[in-house]
N, C-alpha and C positions, 0 to 999 in steps of 0.2 A: 689260291684263287680268292679274291675278295668279292663278297656278295654286295651288290649295290643296294642301297635303301629302296624300299618299295615306294612307288609313286602314290600320289593321292588317289588316283583312279584304281590302282591295285588294292589299296586299303579299303576303298568303298566297295569294290567287287567282293572282297572277302567278307565284309559285313553283310552284304546282300545274300551271299551264299550261306552264311551262318544263320541268318533269319529264316531262310527257306528251309534249311535242314531242321531247325528247331520247330518250325510249324509242322513240317512233315512228320516229325517224331511224335507229335500229338501227346497222348497220355502215357506213352511208353517212357520208361526211365532212361536217362542218359546211359547208365550202366548196361541195360538190356540191349540197346541199340549198338553200343560200342562192342559188346561181346559178340553180337550177331555179325557185326562187320569185321570182327577180328582186329580191332584197334583198341587202344587204351582209352578208358573214360576221360583221361586228362587231354588226350589228343582231340576227342570229340568236343570237349568243353572249350578248348582253345579255338576250334573251328567255329563253333556256335557263337562265341563271343567276339569273333573277328580278330582275336590275337594271333591266329595262324591263318593269315589271309591267302596264302598260296599253298594249300595242301597238295601232296603228291597225287598224281592221277589215280594210282591204285587205291588210295584212300577214298577219293571221291567216288570211284567206281564201286567199291565195296559198300559205301553208304547208299548209293543209288540202288544197289541190289536188295538191300534190306528195308529201304523206305519206299513209299509209293511215289518214286520220282524216276524220271528217265534221265539219261546222260544229256539228252538234248535240252531238257528243262534246266538242268544244272549249268550247262554251257550258256544258254540264253541269259540266265541270271548273272553269270560271271562276266559275260562279254558285252552285255547291252547296258550302256550307261542309263541311269534313271531319267535323264533329260531327253532321251530319244524314244519315240514310240516303238514298241515291238512289232515286228511284222510276222505274218504267217500264222 
């Protein structure tokens, strides 16, 4: 199976997700959060920098569990283009 290249919208969503996770991490180190979420620090680094724009759901859920974020917040960040106003 060939994986199609990510669209510009998917790449932008990945960058928004990464920024939100980095902000939510606050003063905690990348290694602390990665360990608490049972993922590698390199995976978290790639997500935070937008190099891993479409992480697995289990990874996102684990990060939501250890950071002060809900899955709804993360979904809104990934699914709402910056040019559209958020509702609700």
